[in-house]
Residue, then its C-alpha position, 0 to 999 in steps of 0.5 A: m104922312n099922307n092922310i088921304k082916305y080912298d074909299l076903294e070899295e065905293r069906287l069899285i061898286d060905282f065902276a061895276v054899275m057904270i060898266a053894267d050901264i054901258i053893256e046894257a046900252l050897247s046895240n044887239t049886233r055882233l059888234g055890240n055883243y063882242i064889245a059887251g062880252h069883253l067889258y063883262a069879262q074885264d068887269a068880272h075879272r076886277l071883282 
């Protein structure tokens, strides 16, 4: 049997932090806000 342990909770937290950093780094333009909105919605959906 495969005994590999996956720390999914830690990986999910890391993913959420990474998405938050990307959203903060986007420029405050229509396109940046559009992309940020989609990233935020996807990130919130995963949590």
